[in-house]
N, C-alpha and C positions, 0 to 999 in steps of 0.2 A: 368609770367603766361604762363604755358605750355598747349598745346593742348592735350586733353585726348581722345576725341572721334569725329568721323565724321560719321553722319548718313544721310541716304537719304529716302525719301518717295515719292511715286507716288500719284499725286492728279489730279482730274478732276472736273471742274466746268462748267456747261452749260452757254452759252451766252443767254441773253433774246431776242436778235435779231441776225440773221446771219451777220457775218462780211465779206464783199465782196471786193476784190481788183482785179487788173488785173492778179495777180498771183495765188490767192486761195480764197476759201470760208471756214470760220471757224464757227462751231456751238458749239464746246466744247473746253474750254481752258484746255489742258493737260499740266502738268508741273512736273518737278522733284524738290522737296523741299529739301534743305540741311540744316542740323543743326550741328554746331560745338560747342562742349562742352569743356570748359577749366577745369583745375584741381581745380580751386577755385569755380566751378559751373557756371561761366559766360557762357551764350549761345549766339551764333550768328546765324542769319538766312540769307538764300539766296535761289534763285530759278533759274531754267533754263527751259523754254518751248522749245519743238522741233519745229523748223521752217525749214523744209526740203528744201523749195524752195529758201531760203535766206542763211542760215548758213550751210545747209547740215546736221545738227545735228538731231538725233532721240532720243526718250526716252531711248532706249537701249544704244546708244553711250554715251549719257550724264551720265547715271548711271554708265556705265563701267569706264569712265574717272574719275569720282569722287571717286568711291569705290576701283577700282583696281590700279589706277595710282596716284591720288592726296592724298588720305587718308594715304597710307603708308609713303608718304613724310612728311605729316603734323604732325602725331602723335609724341608727345614728343618735338616738336619745341617750342621755346620761341617766343611769340608774339612780343617782343621787337626787334627781328631780322627780322622785316617785309620785308625789302628789299631783304634779303636772301631768305625768303619764297616765295615772288612773283617771284623772278628770277628762283627759282626751279620749281614753278608751270608752268610758261610760257615756260620754256625750256624742260619740261618733256614730252610734247606731241605736235605734230604738229596739228594745227587746233583745233577742238572741243572747239571753243570760248565760247559756251554757258555753258559748264561744268566749264570752267575757270571762267566765270563771276559769277556763283552761289557760287563757293568757295571764290572768291574775295569779294563778298558782305558780306558773313558770317564772313570772317576774319576782314574786316573793321568794321563790327558791333561790334565784340569783342574788337578790338583795341580802338575804340572811347569810348566804355564803360569803358575800363581800364583808359582812359584819363578823364573820367567823363564829357564827352561833347557830345551833339548831333553830329551826323556824319557831317552834313553840316558845323557846326562850326569848327570841327576838320580839315576839308579839306580846309577851307578858309573863310566860314561864310559871303559870299557876300550879301545874302538876306535871309529873313526868311518867305516869302510867295511867291507863284508862281501862275500864271494864265495859265491853260491848255486850249488847243483847244478841239474840239470834232469832230470826224471823221464821214463824210457822206459816207456810202458804195456806191459802184458803182451799179447803177440800171438804170431803165428808167428815163428820165428827169423829168417827173411829180412826180415820187416817190421820187427822190432825192430832189426836191424842197420842197415837203411836209416834208421830214425828216429834211431838213435845217431849215424850219420854226419852227418845234417842238423843235429843239435844241436851236435855238435863243430864243424862248419863255421860255425855261428852264434856261436862263441866260448865255448862252455861246456867247461871243463876237468875237470869232475866230473859224472859221470852216475849217477843212481840208477835201478837196473834192477828192475822189478817181476817177481817170480817167484812160484811156489807155487800156480799154478792147475791144473797138469796133473801128469803123472808127472815124477819127479825127473830122468829121463833127458832129457826134453824141456827142462827148465830148464837142464841142463848144455849141451845143444845151443844154447839161446838165447845163453848167455854165450860159448860158442865162436864162434858166428857174429858176435857183436858185437865180440869181441876181434880176430877176423880182419879185420873191416871197418875198425876205428878204430885198430888198433895198440896199443902198450903205454904210450903217453905219457898218455892220458886216465885219470883215476882212476875206478874203477868200484866202487860200493857196491851191494849187493843188499838188497831188501826183500821178504821172503816173506809178509808180512801174515798170519802165523799159519798158513800154508798147508801146512806139513810136520809130520809126526810126528817125535819126537825121533830115532829111529834112521834114518829117511829123511833127516833134516837132516844128520846126521853123514856118512851115505853120500854125499850130494850134495856137501857141502862138501869132504870128503876127495878126492873125484874131481876137483873143480875145483882143489884144491891140487896134486894129482898132475899135472894138465895144465898147471900153471904159469899159470893165468888171472889171477893177481895181483889178488885181490879185497881191497879195503880193509877191508870189514866186512860182516857179515850182520845185517840188522835183523829182529827178532821172527820167528825161524824156526818157533816152536811156538805153541800156543794161549796166550792171555793168562794164564789161571789156572794153567798148567802150569809152576810155578816149578821143580819138580824136573826136568822135561824140559828147561827152559831151561838149568839148571845142567849137565845131562848133555851137552848140545851144547857149551857153553862149555868143559867139562873135556876133551872128546874131539876137539877141532879146534884148529888153529893160528890160524885166521882170527878176528879179534876179533868178538865177538857183542854186539849192541846190543839192549837191552830197550826196547820202545815201548809196545804196548798192555798190557804187564805192569806199567807204572808210570803210574798216574794221580796218586796222592797222595804226599806226603812219607812216609807210612807204607809205601806200596808200595816207594818208593825205598829206605827203610831195610831192608826185607826182602831186596831184591835185593842191596844193598851188603853187608850183614852176611853173607849166605850165599855171596857171590861168584858169583851166578847169571848175571851178565853182565859184560862188560868195559866197556861204555858205556851211557849212558842217553839216550833221545830225549825231550825235554820238549816237550810241546805245550800251549799255553794252554787249548785246548778240553778237554783231559783234566784238567789240573791245577786248573782253575777260575780261571785268570788269572795275572797277573804276581806278585801277592802270594804265592801258593802256589808258583809256578814258581821264585821266588827261593829259597824254602826247599829245594826239591829240588836246585837248582844248588849251593847252599852246602853242603848235606849231602854231595853227591857230591864236592865239593872236599875235604872232610875225609878222604874215603877215597882221594883222589888219582885220581878217576875223571873223565874228560872227558865232556862232553855235546854232543849236537846239539840245536838247537831247530828243530822242524819245524812242520807245519801241516796242516790239512785242506784241502779245496778252498774257499778263502776269497778274498774280494776284497782290494784293497790296504789297506782299513781294518784288518782283522785282521792282515795280514802286516806292516803298518807297526808295529803294537804289538809283534808278536813279534820283529821285527828290532831295535827299540829295546831290548827286554829282552835279546836275545842279545848285542848289542854291549856291554852293560854288565858282563858277567861274564867273568873270565879263563879259566875252565875250560869255557866254551862255545866249542868249536873247529870245529864243523861246522854248516852252515846249509842248510836245505831250504826255500827261499822262492820257488819258481817258480810257485806257483798263479796269481798275477795275470797271468803271461805266457801262461797257457793260456786266458784269457778273451777274448771277442770285444769287450769294452769295459771301461772304467775308471770305476767309480762315484765314486771319491774325487778331490776337488780338493786337490792337495798330497800330503803324505806322502812316502814313500820314492821314489827315482827309480832306474831301471835303466839301466845302460850295459853292454849285453850281460849278462855274469854278475855284474857288480859293482853293488852297492847303495850308494847315497849317501843321506845323511839330509837334505841341503839345509839351509835356514835356518828359523828360527822356533822357538818354544818348544813344549813338549808333543809331540804327534805331528806337528805341522805340517800338519794337515788343516783347510782353511778351509771345507769344505762338501761336499755330494754332488751328483751328477748325478741329478736327480729323474726323468729319463726311464726309469730302471731301477726305480723304486719302484712297487709294486703290480702287477707283471707276473708 
């Protein structure tokens, strides 16, 4: 089955509520959608949102990478030669991991369809349902407590709390307010998005530990490049520390794992360059006995469907951050994963199970 066409579309979907972190505020989900068409008519879907402050990728750079670099490589290639294809894609351009991820998703969608299997089964088939967390944006403590209550009442048992934007005392007040509002049954994990310095992080985490706030984990407390700082925080706190922006590639993962700089790793396809590289990170982490989360940027259901299939395939992926489509005012994908509150189902069909897109979101 040869690749016949590679097409891209720009899409934009408003969020129903602004998404706020220590790094940015998002009100509209912009993305590049990619469609790969094979000679027999099989179509595969992928996407790549621009996340300038994390990956450095823009709409223009993603589109250029797909149309000018990757498409000429792919046209005429046989899907059965997938290792050759992925090697060419990852070797043809430095960086631009988001564009690589979009192409990678669409390729795996086609490959799994050829195998007549849902992608999660083709990749390993470890489980067939997932439970996602829901993210509480960084705001004033009382607003965050109210948001946490709303998400809990909507059936979410795991909340991811954004911190790291202001003084650490304010962050502690945020978590105190949330715990007071929702009680002790809901799992809370924090994401500082690189917002703390190492000693600040230790001070804040120890204070929350002393207050008995029962935090499951702290994600990326320090700057992405500060591996020594990350290790300092890990070694000087009891709460598990998760590396996110510090791990883009398998090489980054190896550095974190060998040094013991973090207890957990967050794999995002947009950082890794897609499923092919994400699998390498997950399997490397498994060798060290380290569990992983699979997370996402602000993506539509196209990208989250691919990430969920990847996550469901691996036994050491134990945490799932797939709430982004629930933040959007519309759904661009026809088919794909389905949400029942916090539970994600994969439905029927091979590949990603996406039959097409709602073109009303294209070109806006």
